[in-house]
C-alpha positions as semicolon CSV with decimal commas, in nm:
position;residue;x (nm);y (nm);z (nm)
1;M;3,370;1,563;-1,044
2;K;3,646;1,823;-1,057
3;I;3,594;2,147;-1,249
4;S;3,821;2,024;-1,528
5;E;3,622;1,699;-1,557
6;I;3,292;1,889;-1,570
7;M;3,425;2,117;-1,842
8;S;3,563;1,834;-2,053
9;T;3,240;1,632;-2,014
10;L;3,030;1,928;-2,123
11;V;3,254;1,980;-2,425
12;S;3,225;1,613;-2,522
13;L;2,847;1,638;-2,498
14;G;2,837;1,961;-2,694
15;A;2,646;2,107;-2,402
16;S;2,666;2,397;-2,160
17;P;2,484;2,475;-1,834
18;R;2,131;2,594;-1,913
19;K;2,013;2,883;-1,701
20;S;1,654;2,805;-1,801
21;L;1,684;2,469;-1,618
22;G;1,876;2,611;-1,321
23;Q;2,180;2,392;-1,395
24;N;2,470;2,441;-1,153
25;F;2,709;2,147;-1,111
26;L;2,854;2,054;-0,772
27;H;3,229;1,995;-0,810
28;D;3,332;1,926;-0,450
29;K;3,349;1,547;-0,413
30;N;3,379;1,554;-0,033
31;L;3,075;1,778;-0,013
32;A;2,878;1,545;-0,242
33;S;2,965;1,254;-0,012
34;W;2,858;1,455;0,295
35;I;2,522;1,550;0,139
36;V;2,440;1,191;0,043
37;G;2,540;1,082;0,395
38;K;2,256;1,294;0,534
39;L;2,006;1,064;0,362
40;E;2,117;0,789;0,602
41;I;2,091;0,527;0,328
42;E;2,052;0,170;0,452
43;A;2,060;-0,168;0,280
44;G;1,738;-0,223;0,087
45;D;1,665;0,146;0,038
46;H;1,578;0,294;-0,300
47;V;1,683;0,651;-0,379
48;L;1,503;0,895;-0,607
49;E;1,727;1,176;-0,731
50;V;1,585;1,494;-0,882
51;G;1,803;1,676;-1,137
52;P;2,120;1,461;-1,119
53;G;2,299;1,660;-1,389
54;L;2,631;1,485;-1,446
55;G;2,592;1,246;-1,152
56;A;2,797;1,398;-0,868
57;L;2,549;1,278;-0,605
58;T;2,458;0,964;-0,800
59;E;2,818;0,841;-0,779
60;E;2,807;0,867;-0,399
61;I;2,465;0,699;-0,384
62;M;2,605;0,403;-0,579
63;R;2,881;0,364;-0,319
64;C;2,604;0,281;-0,069
65;G;2,510;-0,031;-0,267
66;V;2,146;0,058;-0,335
67;S;1,931;0,116;-0,642
68;A;1,829;0,459;-0,770
69;T;1,593;0,635;-1,009
70;L;1,721;0,955;-1,169
71;L;1,484;1,226;-1,299
72;E;1,668;1,436;-1,558
73;K;1,500;1,684;-1,788
74;D;1,800;1,757;-2,011
75;R;1,816;1,500;-2,294
76;A;2,193;1,515;-2,335
77;F;2,254;1,460;-1,964
78;A;1,998;1,179;-1,945
79;K;2,183;0,999;-2,226
80;Y;2,517;1,059;-2,054
81;L;2,388;0,925;-1,720
82;R;2,257;0,605;-1,884
83;E;2,599;0,541;-2,030
84;R;2,792;0,635;-1,718
85;F;2,585;0,413;-1,487
86;Q;2,494;0,140;-1,736
87;N;2,637;-0,133;-1,511
88;A;2,477;0,002;-1,194
89;P;2,122;-0,050;-1,058
90;V;2,014;0,286;-1,195
91;E;1,705;0,383;-1,395
92;V;1,722;0,717;-1,578
93;I;1,392;0,885;-1,661
94;E;1,406;1,176;-1,902
95;G;1,136;1,431;-1,836
96;D;0,992;1,697;-1,610
97;A;1,015;1,599;-1,242
98;L;0,682;1,775;-1,180
99;E;0,515;1,514;-1,401
100;Y;0,667;1,217;-1,219
101;D;0,405;0,992;-1,059
102;T;0,541;0,945;-0,706
103;R;0,284;0,673;-0,629
104;I;0,505;0,417;-0,804
105;E;0,754;0,456;-0,519
106;F;0,518;0,278;-0,278
107;L;0,624;-0,041;-0,456
108;R;0,991;0,023;-0,376
109;R;0,978;0,146;-0,019
110;P;1,170;0,242;0,181
111;V;1,248;0,525;-0,062
112;K;1,447;0,840;0,011
113;I;1,473;1,142;-0,214
114;I;1,758;1,383;-0,283
115;G;1,832;1,661;-0,527
116;N;1,982;1,999;-0,606
117;L;1,657;2,180;-0,687
118;P;1,645;2,454;-0,952
119;Y;1,583;2,780;-0,768
120;Y;1,290;2,884;-0,984
121;L;1,106;2,552;-0,925
122;S;1,194;2,476;-0,563
123;S;0,853;2,554;-0,417
124;A;0,661;2,363;-0,685
125;L;0,892;2,060;-0,656
126;L;0,867;2,053;-0,276
127;F;0,489;2,053;-0,288
128;H;0,489;1,788;-0,561
129;F;0,714;1,541;-0,377
130;S;0,560;1,601;-0,033
131;A;0,196;1,581;-0,149
132;D;-0,019;1,302;-0,005
133;P;-0,018;1,015;-0,053
134;C;0,357;1,052;-0,004
135;P;0,590;0,748;-0,013
136;F;0,893;0,934;0,129
137;E;0,999;0,956;0,492
138;R;1,326;1,148;0,444
139;M;1,423;1,413;0,187
140;V;1,752;1,600;0,140
141;F;1,735;1,897;-0,096
142;T;1,975;2,177;-0,181
143;V;1,783;2,500;-0,234
144;Q;1,840;2,873;-0,254
145;K;1,912;3,019;0,092
146;E;1,602;3,240;0,077
147;M;1,384;2,933;0,019
148;A;1,554;2,745;0,305
149;D;1,488;3,038;0,537
150;R;1,119;3,038;0,442
151;L;1,078;2,663;0,488
152;S;1,241;2,655;0,831
153;A;1,116;2,991;0,965
154;A;0,945;3,025;1,305
155;P;0,678;3,277;1,413
156;G;0,802;3,633;1,438
157;N;1,057;3,578;1,161
158;K;1,014;3,788;0,847
159;A;1,054;3,473;0,633
160;Y;0,770;3,295;0,817
161;G;0,473;3,246;0,585
162;S;0,213;3,004;0,454
163;L;0,485;2,787;0,293
164;S;0,658;2,751;0,632
165;V;0,339;2,648;0,811
166;I;0,200;2,412;0,546
167;I;0,528;2,222;0,499
168;Q;0,609;2,208;0,871
169;R;0,273;2,051;0,953
170;E;0,391;1,732;0,780
171;W;0,770;1,768;0,792
172;Q;1,041;1,857;1,041
173;V;1,267;2,098;0,850
174;S;1,637;2,141;0,938
175;K;1,900;2,358;0,772
176;L;2,215;2,143;0,760
177;K;2,478;2,349;0,581
178;T;2,516;2,672;0,384
179;L;2,699;2,628;0,054
180;A;2,900;2,911;-0,101
181;P;2,852;2,979;-0,473
182;S;3,211;2,867;-0,533
183;V;3,126;2,496;-0,490
184;F;2,916;2,506;-0,809
185;L;2,993;2,551;-1,176
186;P;2,876;2,797;-1,294
187;E;2,860;2,990;-0,968
188;P;2,508;3,102;-0,872
189;Q;2,466;3,456;-0,748
190;V;2,342;3,352;-0,403
191;D;2,424;3,105;-0,128
192;S;2,254;2,766;-0,119
193;V;2,146;2,556;0,179
194;V;2,127;2,179;0,226
195;L;1,790;2,099;0,385
196;L;1,675;1,785;0,564
197;L;1,300;1,714;0,575
198;K;1,185;1,428;0,799
199;R;0,821;1,321;0,797
200;R;0,654;1,379;1,130
201;E;0,546;1,076;1,330
202;P;0,171;1,025;1,381
203;G;0,068;1,198;1,701
204;D;0,340;1,465;1,690
205;L;0,073;1,727;1,628
206;E;-0,302;1,750;1,669
207;E;-0,480;1,604;1,367
208;T;-0,656;1,829;1,118
209;D;-0,795;1,816;0,767
210;P;-0,499;1,900;0,538
211;I;-0,704;2,066;0,262
212;T;-0,892;2,293;0,501
213;F;-0,568;2,364;0,687
214;S;-0,394;2,485;0,371
215;E;-0,693;2,700;0,273
216;V;-0,715;2,869;0,614
217;V;-0,341;2,928;0,642
218;R;-0,315;3,073;0,291
219;A;-0,608;3,304;0,365
220;G;-0,444;3,413;0,690
221;F;-0,120;3,507;0,514
222;S;-0,287;3,655;0,205
223;E;-0,243;4,013;0,333
224;R;0,036;4,018;0,589
225;R;-0,042;4,367;0,718
226;K;-0,400;4,273;0,808
227;Q;-0,512;4,110;1,129
228;V;-0,590;3,739;1,103
229;R;-0,948;3,779;1,225
230;K;-1,023;4,006;0,928
231;L;-0,893;3,753;0,676
232;L;-1,078;3,440;0,790
233;G;-1,434;3,562;0,740
234;R;-1,525;3,296;0,487
235;F;-1,448;3,024;0,742
236;G;-1,679;3,157;1,013
237;D;-1,855;3,465;1,143
238;S;-1,663;3,725;1,343
239;E;-1,773;3,579;1,676
240;T;-1,651;3,230;1,581
241;V;-1,316;3,358;1,448
242;E;-1,254;3,570;1,756
243;A;-1,341;3,279;1,983
244;A;-1,089;3,060;1,796
245;L;-0,815;3,320;1,849
246;R;-0,893;3,358;2,218
247;A;-0,890;2,980;2,263
248;V;-0,522;2,972;2,160
249;H;-0,440;3,279;2,372
250;L;-0,389;3,517;2,080
251;P;-0,491;3,882;2,091
252;L;-0,756;3,989;1,841
253;T;-0,493;4,212;1,682
254;A;-0,269;3,913;1,596
255;R;-0,128;3,887;1,246
256;A;-0,044;3,563;1,066
257;E;0,328;3,592;1,140
258;D;0,246;3,580;1,516
259;V;0,061;3,245;1,498
260;S;0,254;2,924;1,568
261;L;0,199;2,595;1,386
262;D;0,015;2,444;1,685
263;Q;-0,206;2,752;1,707
264;W;-0,289;2,739;1,336
265;I;-0,399;2,376;1,373
266;K;-0,623;2,458;1,670
267;I;-0,772;2,758;1,488
268;V;-0,853;2,544;1,184
269;N;-1,015;2,275;1,399
270;A;-1,220;2,538;1,581
271;L;-1,338;2,701;1,257
272;Q;-1,407;2,383;1,063
273;P;-1,467;2,103;1,315
274;S;-1,508;1,766;1,148
275;P;-1,686;1,474;1,311
276;V;-1,452;1,204;1,438
277;F;-1,586;0,854;1,474
278;G;-1,373;0,625;1,687
279;P;-1,441;0,265;1,792
280;D;-1,680;0,208;2,078
281;P;-1,598;-0,122;2,255
282;L;-1,958;-0,137;2,382
283;E;-2,106;-0,084;2,035
284;L;-2,350;-0,364;1,957
285;L;-2,274;-0,567;1,643
286;E;-2,470;-0,849;1,482
287;T;-2,325;-1,194;1,546
288;V;-2,413;-1,462;1,291
289;D;-2,385;-1,835;1,233
290;H;-2,181;-2,013;0,963
291;N;-2,454;-1,936;0,710
292;D;-2,447;-1,562;0,791
293;Q;-2,782;-1,584;0,972
294;P;-2,828;-1,342;1,265
295;L;-2,791;-1,482;1,616
296;Q;-2,780;-1,203;1,871
297;A;-2,627;-0,861;1,927
298;K;-2,306;-0,847;2,129
299;N;-2,058;-0,570;2,199
300;R;-1,755;-0,520;1,978
301;A;-1,501;-0,603;2,249
302;T;-1,659;-0,940;2,324
303;I;-1,689;-1,031;1,956
304;H;-1,321;-0,958;1,888
305;R;-1,201;-1,125;2,208
306;E;-1,393;-1,446;2,142
307;N;-1,348;-1,443;1,761
308;L;-1,723;-1,461;1,704
309;L;-1,858;-1,452;1,350
310;H;-1,998;-1,110;1,254
311;R;-2,061;-0,887;0,954
312;A;-1,867;-0,611;0,781
313;V;-1,864;-0,411;0,459
314;H;-1,580;-0,303;0,231
315;I;-1,636;-0,025;-0,022
316;F;-1,423;0,032;-0,333
317;I;-1,438;0,385;-0,473
318;L;-1,323;0,428;-0,833
319;N;-1,270;0,762;-1,004
320;R;-1,367;0,820;-1,366
321;P;-1,021;0,726;-1,501
322;G;-1,063;0,389;-1,326
323;E;-0,819;0,438;-1,037
324;L;-0,903;0,289;-0,697
325;L;-0,911;0,494;-0,379
326;L;-0,710;0,339;-0,095
327;Q;-0,696;0,465;0,262
328;K;-0,404;0,428;0,501
329;R;-0,538;0,324;0,840
330;S;-0,441;0,556;1,123
331;C;-0,205;0,471;1,407
332;H;-0,508;0,464;1,640
333;K;-0,655;0,149;1,485
334;D;-0,648;-0,167;1,697
335;N;-0,595;-0,392;1,395
336;F;-0,350;-0,326;1,111
337;P;-0,251;0,029;1,214
338;R;-0,086;0,230;0,933
339;R;-0,167;-0,042;0,676
340;W;-0,339;0,031;0,345
341;D;-0,701;-0,073;0,317
342;S;-1,020;-0,044;0,111
343;S;-1,163;0,300;0,038
344;A;-1,393;0,258;0,340
345;A;-1,490;-0,034;0,561
346;G;-1,667;-0,108;0,886
347;H;-1,873;-0,341;1,102
348;V;-2,244;-0,392;1,052
349;N;-2,430;-0,280;1,363
350;A;-2,710;-0,478;1,524
351;S;-3,030;-0,461;1,316
352;E;-2,844;-0,278;1,037
353;S;-2,836;-0,399;0,675
354;Y;-2,514;-0,436;0,478
355;R;-2,619;-0,150;0,247
356;N;-2,717;0,086;0,527
357;C;-2,384;0,014;0,693
358;A;-2,195;0,094;0,372
359;E;-2,379;0,424;0,331
360;R;-2,301;0,516;0,691
361;E;-1,932;0,422;0,662
362;L;-1,889;0,632;0,348
363;K;-2,022;0,933;0,532
364;E;-1,829;0,872;0,852
365;E;-1,492;0,788;0,697
366;L;-1,483;0,989;0,372
367;G;-1,750;1,254;0,424
368;V;-1,933;1,169;0,100
369;S;-2,240;0,991;-0,033
370;A;-2,242;0,778;-0,349
371;A;-2,465;0,532;-0,534
372;L;-2,348;0,189;-0,420
373;V;-2,338;-0,126;-0,633
374;A;-2,331;-0,463;-0,453
375;M;-2,038;-0,679;-0,564
376;D;-1,910;-1,008;-0,425
377;R;-1,965;-1,147;-0,074
378;I;-1,672;-1,304;0,114
379;P;-1,729;-1,585;0,367
380;A;-1,592;-1,547;0,718
381;S;-1,238;-1,675;0,775
382;E;-0,931;-1,600;0,979
383;A;-0,802;-1,381;0,693
384;T;-1,114;-1,163;0,712
385;G;-1,105;-1,139;1,091
386;H;-1,400;-1,380;1,122
387;E;-1,618;-1,140;0,924
388;F;-1,871;-1,209;0,650
389;I;-1,795;-0,924;0,413
390;Q;-2,028;-0,765;0,160
391;I;-1,834;-0,565;-0,098
392;F;-1,976;-0,254;-0,262
393;A;-1,838;-0,032;-0,537
394;A;-1,911;0,327;-0,634
395;I;-1,782;0,604;-0,860
396;H;-1,663;0,926;-0,696
397;D;-1,382;1,168;-0,786
398;G;-1,369;1,342;-0,447
399;P;-1,277;1,558;-0,273
400;F;-1,298;1,358;0,047
401;S;-1,293;1,466;0,409
402;W;-1,091;1,202;0,591
403;N;-1,202;1,094;0,935
404;R;-0,874;1,183;1,104
405;Y;-0,916;0,921;1,377
406;E;-0,970;0,641;1,128
407;I;-0,750;0,747;0,834
408;E;-0,393;0,878;0,817
409;T;-0,405;0,957;0,446
410;G;-0,534;0,821;0,117
411;G;-0,520;0,847;-0,258
412;F;-0,617;0,699;-0,594
413;F;-0,395;0,428;-0,745
414;E;-0,400;0,249;-1,080
415;L;-0,512;-0,112;-1,053
416;G;-0,194;-0,242;-1,215
417;M;0,010;-0,049;-0,960
418;I;-0,190;-0,203;-0,675
419;D;-0,138;-0,552;-0,824
420;A;0,237;-0,501;-0,830
421;W;0,238;-0,341;-0,485
422;I;0,054;-0,635;-0,327
423;G;0,289;-0,874;-0,504
424;R;0,604;-0,700;-0,381
425;R;0,497;-0,573;-0,040
426;P;0,189;-0,762;0,087
427;E;0,280;-0,659;0,441
428;D;0,174;-0,302;0,356
429;F;-0,194;-0,403;0,345
430;A;-0,467;-0,514;0,583
431;S;-0,536;-0,880;0,510
432;G;-0,911;-0,828;0,472
433;F;-0,852;-0,577;0,195
434;V;-0,636;-0,822;-0,002
435;E;-0,908;-1,088;0,019
436;C;-1,175;-0,844;-0,098
437;Y;-0,962;-0,689;-0,371
438;R;-0,875;-1,023;-0,527
439;S;-1,239;-1,129;-0,530
440;V;-1,357;-0,826;-0,733
441;R;-1,035;-0,734;-0,918
442;G;-1,176;-0,822;-1,261
443;A;-1,501;-0,631;-1,207
444;L;-1,309;-0,318;-1,108
445;E;-1,170;-0,302;-1,463
446;N;-1,509;-0,173;-1,581
447;P;-1,595;0,151;-1,398
448;S;-1,844;0,241;-1,671
449;E;-2,040;-0,077;-1,597
450;I;-2,038;0,003;-1,225
451;S;-2,154;0,356;-1,304
452;A;-2,437;0,222;-1,521
453;K;-2,555;-0,016;-1,248
454;A;-2,549;0,268;-0,996
455;G;-2,792;0,454;-1,219
């Protein structure tokens, strides 16, 4: 929209830019088109736009022939956007973007996100929309230049801090273009920068626990003048911390701003090593007949190669609000890599009971223990991978310590959301999970009953 169009629209709405909401309207149409182009929108994509204002970017998104969801906090602008795009595949949601439940976007993937972020909320919004489980692979945001410098900073740069390291562990951050204040109405007092954030591919970096990583990095940057080894005492004794620094070839006098992303990851893994349980092809599993009666122990590789009947468990973890924990299988998995699956699952070892297996898998995959309630049992079939499956349920609110070899990420989802997700995108899930979920779906509606049975 031209400046004159913005002014006349604001007058017709009886509105004016609100400084409290960080409202600055882009009036360069060519620039709006260029920014949207950086999303690389393709047929079938869905776009989530944060703070659309009067729809400068929305108009260009609609030219790409895709659907969009607009998050607009200002009531007058939300009403205007509904009217302006009433004949387009656009949903306008009036409200605070920080309260938007991003999990719904898993139903509409692939989803890309764009927005001109209010300066005073940029950090909070970035953490909100990049938090796991995250449905986005590509984000284009316009932010204050100072924020862009912090997000993209490298070691040795004054802007390099905990925000840089934590965001860059999951995202590749690129500064695309600096925007002068003159392209906005009203003009902000500082330059802005268009940022591109692309989710890293699995295997780009060494795996680490994200919660522990954030805690260690924040502690390391908590007092920038102090040496790192003096700030990490709660994560290990002085000898352990010093050994971690030496292992990544850092002097004991190093400060946080001297430590690269790769070095931070290695330090975290040295200070807080977590057990990693990967598949052992020679592991002995129990083979069974068509009535689930034990036959003999054979190694995992033989069982899978010859499609022999064997046993497995699936565990469904509900939190107190009744949401179900799903895990996203890692890229290392032989079957269904990067598909969504039950909270935890695994093969029953030779001479191991279903219950003992479930207790072991909870500990190995999620790092927790919980009172388990036996649910349904699924007969072996091609859909289950020739496995007889005993399903268990438990109540646990977390936190969880993901087995980084087994699990890429995870999160709680409402049952209705999972129903719709399976209906729209069944290819996102491991087939065994779908079989198990459908068999106990009704029982999962009553977490209080499960809790009571668990004692």
